[in-house]
LUMMI-939183 format. One record per residue: z, x, y of N, C-alpha, C, CB in turn; residue in one letter. Coordinates in steps of 0.2 Angstrom, whole numbers, plus 5000, padded with zeros to 4 digits. Each point is the difference from the previous one (the first is absolute). Glycine has a CB too. Layout:
residues N
ZXYZXYZXYZXYA ...
END
This chain:
residues 74
409247954857499250055003499449965000500350124994T 499449905012499249954999499650085000500249835008V 499450164991499550104999499549964999500650114992Y 498849925009499750045009500349975002499050045002P 501449975005499849995007499950045004500449944998N 499150085005499549954999499549994994500150015012P 499749924987499550014999499449964998500850084999A 498849934996498949995004500249954993498750155005T 501649824990499949924999500550004994498749975003D 501650064994500249974995500950055000498449954991N 502150005010500750035003500450014992500249925016I 500250104983500649994993500949985005499150144988Q 500849825009501349995002500150024993500649855009I 499850174990500550034998500649955000499450115003D 501049854993500149945000500650034994498749925005L 501450134992500450034993500649965000499650135001S 500849895009500749985001500049935001500350105005S 499649864991500049974999499849934996500250085005L 500049974989499849994993500149925000500350124995K 499349834999499949954996500449985005499850014988N 500049955023500349955002499149995001501550015006E 498349904998499550005003500150025005499649934995E 499850115009499950035005499549965004500350104995I 499749895010499649965008499550075002501249905007K 498350074993499650095003499649945008499250134982I 500749905024499749945003499650065005501149875000E 498550175004499150015003500549955008498549984985L 501350055019499849965008499850075003501149895002F 498350075001499850055007500450015005499149985000D 500550025006500750045005500149925005499650165003V 500049794997500249955003500449954993498850025010S 501350014984500449954997499949984997500349995006G 499150014993499549954994500150034996499249965003K 501149974989500150034994499550024999500849944995Q 498950134998499150004998500149974993499450125006L 501449934994500049994990500449985000499650064993L 500749895001500849974996499850024993500449865007E 500250174991500050024991500750045000498450024997S 501649934994500749984998500050054993500249865004N 500250214996499850024992500650035000498750024996T 501350014995501050024999499650074998501349884992R 498450135007499550094999500350055001499249975004L 500950084998500650055003499550035004501250024990S 497949975007499450065005499649955000500150134995L 499849835012499549955000499750035007500449894992Y 499050125005499450045006499349925001500250204993T 499649815011499749935004499250075003501749895006T 498150064995499450015004499949985007499750004989T 500250035014499949995009499349985004500950084999L 498849884999499649975004499750025006500649934995N 499850125010500249945005499850045008501149944991Y 498750065014500050045004500250055003499749944998N 500150135003500650065001500349995009499150114988P 501749895009500549975004500550034997499549905005G 501250054999500750024999499849934996500850085010V 499749924986500249944997500950034997498449944995Y 502049985003500650014995500149954995500550065008F 499750014988500249954995500749984999499250034995L 501249905001500349975002500350004990499449945014K 501150104985500250004993500849964998499150124999I 500849854999500849955001500149984991499849915017S 500850084983500550034991500449935001500450174999S 499949785002500749965001500350005007500350024990G 500150025008500650045006499550065005501250004988S 498550045007499750085004499249975002500650114990Y 499249925016499549985006499550085003501149895004S 498450094996500050085002499249995004500850074987T 499149955017499050025005500150065001499649915007I 499750094990499950085000499249995004500750064987K 499350005018499250005005499550044993500750045018K 498549914980499850054999499550005004500350004990V 499350065009499450005004499250034996501050025011I 498749934991499450014997499350025006500649924989I 499150165005499550035006499449964997500550155004Q 
END
């Protein structure tokens, strides 16, 4: 779960379903340029988004699990 969405400056990512796993988080702009890459084992990950308003894509992956969420920054 990613919230708030739309966001203004911070987002939180609820990773509690992937407990004790190494999780890779990546943020991309609409052109596919990677803006953020982070690895974590936290169940609740918070990051500050200091980017221009627009649409971005958040990729969350761990082992064989991978998902992409659309994030809107206002």
